[in-house]
C-alpha positions in Angstrom: -58.9 -128.8 125.7 -61.6 -128.5 122.9 -61.9 -130.4 119.7 -63.1 -128.4 116.6 -63.3 -130.2 112.7 -62.1 -127.5 110.3 -62.2 -128.1 106.6 -58.7 -127.6 104.5 -59.0 -127.9 100.6 -61.8 -130.1 101.3 -60.2 -132.3 103.5 -61.7 -132.6 107.0 -59.4 -132.4 110.0 -60.1 -132.7 113.5 -58.1 -130.4 115.9 -57.2 -130.3 119.2 -56.8 -126.5 121.1 -55.3 -126.2 124.7 -56.9 -123.0 126.4 -54.9 -121.1 127.7 -55.3 -117.8 130.0 -51.7 -116.2 130.7 -49.0 -117.2 128.3 -46.5 -118.9 129.9 -42.4 -117.6 130.5 -41.2 -120.0 127.6 -43.7 -118.1 125.2 -42.8 -114.8 126.1 -39.0 -116.1 125.8 -40.0 -117.6 122.4 -41.2 -114.3 121.0 -38.4 -111.9 122.4 -35.6 -111.8 124.6 -33.7 -108.7 126.0 -30.2 -109.0 125.0 -27.5 -107.4 127.5 -25.0 -107.4 125.3 -24.0 -107.5 121.5 -21.4 -108.7 119.2 -22.2 -106.9 116.7 -20.9 -103.2 117.1 -23.3 -101.6 114.7 -26.2 -102.7 116.9 -26.9 -101.7 120.9 -28.9 -103.4 123.4 -32.5 -104.0 122.2 -35.6 -106.3 122.6 -34.9 -108.8 119.8 -37.7 -109.7 117.8 -38.1 -113.8 116.8 -40.2 -115.7 114.5 -42.7 -117.7 116.2 -43.0 -120.2 113.2 -41.6 -121.3 110.1 -42.7 -119.5 107.1 -41.9 -116.5 104.3 -41.9 -113.0 104.9 -44.4 -111.8 102.8 -44.3 -108.3 103.5 -42.4 -105.9 105.6 -44.5 -103.0 107.1 -41.2 -100.9 109.1 -37.8 -100.2 108.6 -34.4 -99.2 110.5 -35.3 -95.6 112.2 -39.2 -96.1 112.0 -40.8 -95.9 115.4 -43.3 -97.7 116.3 -46.1 -98.3 119.2 -46.7 -101.4 121.0 -48.9 -103.5 119.2 -48.3 -102.6 115.8 -47.7 -104.5 112.9 -43.6 -104.9 111.7 -44.6 -107.6 109.2 -46.5 -110.4 107.8 -45.1 -114.1 107.8 -46.7 -116.5 105.6 -47.1 -119.7 107.1 -49.4 -122.8 105.7 -50.8 -120.7 103.5 -52.0 -118.0 106.2 -50.8 -114.4 106.9 -49.6 -113.8 110.5 -49.1 -110.2 112.3 -46.2 -109.9 114.1 -46.1 -106.9 116.1 -44.3 -104.5 118.2 -44.3 -106.1 121.9 -43.3 -102.2 123.5 -43.2 -99.2 121.9 -39.6 -98.5 120.6 -37.5 -97.5 117.5 -36.5 -100.3 114.8 -32.9 -100.7 115.5 -32.4 -103.4 112.6 -34.5 -105.3 109.8 -33.1 -108.8 109.8 -35.1 -110.5 106.9 -36.1 -109.2 103.4 -39.5 -109.2 101.7 -39.6 -113.5 100.4 -36.9 -114.9 102.9 -37.5 -117.7 104.2 -37.3 -118.2 108.4 -37.1 -120.6 110.9 -39.2 -120.5 114.2 -36.8 -118.1 116.3 -34.7 -116.2 113.4 -34.2 -113.0 114.4 -36.4 -110.7 112.7 -36.3 -107.0 114.2 -34.2 -105.5 116.7 -36.5 -103.0 118.8 
């Protein structure tokens, strides 16, 4: 664990950051989950992309039907005045966009189906 000092709006904070080499299974599960079945008839099986944190959808970079590559930016999520890029975890086609620009989301909310 490393300790850093950061200044935000003139206020000094100490933060501790744990270094991890490999993402855990829980980290991966929180960001995306493979669906086996769907209760919505218009949606087929697919990879769900979840919001990793609460925030506001600042910008959408893709639309339903778009082809995306692994690592491509899907949207920008603003959280605590920081812009966070949400990226595709694999190549695929956007099956559904579950959010709109300026929408508030909670951690774990589904953003996209790939």
